[in-house]
N, C-alpha and C positions, 0 to 999 in steps of 0.2 A: 448872386442872390444878396440882398441887403441884410444888414445886421441890425439888431436892436439891443438896447440895454435894459436890464432888469435889476431891481434892488431886492436883495435877498436878506431877510431878517432871520437870524439864527438864535435859537433858544436852547437852554439846558445842555443836553449832551451834544447837540449839533454845534452849539457855540463853543463848547469845550474842545471838540474835535477840530473845528475850523480855526480856533484861536481868535475869533472875532464875533461881534454881534451883528455885523452887517457886511455883506459882500456885494460888489457890483459885478454883474456877469453879463457878457456879451454872447448872444445866441443868434442864430439865423432867424430872419423875419418869418413868421408863420409857424414857429416852433410851438408844439402843444405841451401841456403840462407833463405828460408821460415822457416825452422826449427830453424835456428840461431835466426831469429827475434822473434819467439815464446819464445825461451829461454831468450833472452834479455828482452822482455816485462815482463816475470815472475820476473826478478830482478828489473825492473823499471816500475811497472804497471801504473804509472801516464802518461807515454809516449804512452800507448797503443792506444789512440784515436787521436794521432798526425800523420798526413800523412807524414811519414818519407821516404825520398828517400835514397836508399842504393847504394853506389859505392864500387866496389871491385877492388883493385889495380888501383884506379883512373879512373875507367870506370863505368858509371851509368848502373845499371842492367835494362835490358828490359824483362828478364824472369828469372825463377828460375835456379840457377846453383849449382853445388856441390863445396863446398869450399875446399881449400887445406891448409895444414899447412903453416903458415907464411903469409897468405893473410892479406892484410891491408884493413880493412872495414871502410868506412866513413858513418856515419849516419847524414843525413842533413835534418833538418826540413824545413818547408816552410819559405821563406825569404820575408820580405816586406821592402819597402823603396821607396825612390823617390828622 
């Protein structure tokens, strides 16, 4: 099976845990958003219990989608402030 490259943008607590604001990740072609998150959590298990919102190409996901090579994924944890 072929592989594809995704660019992962990390914000807030995700950035803090990964130590970087951007990760390049290689996954199998045809990987969907749920499978991607499972793979990401295997790399960063401390983030598994954090309710992370996922955006692909600057659009928040409402459902599971199949990812494409070159997609930009943003992982956004809950934000508080006032």
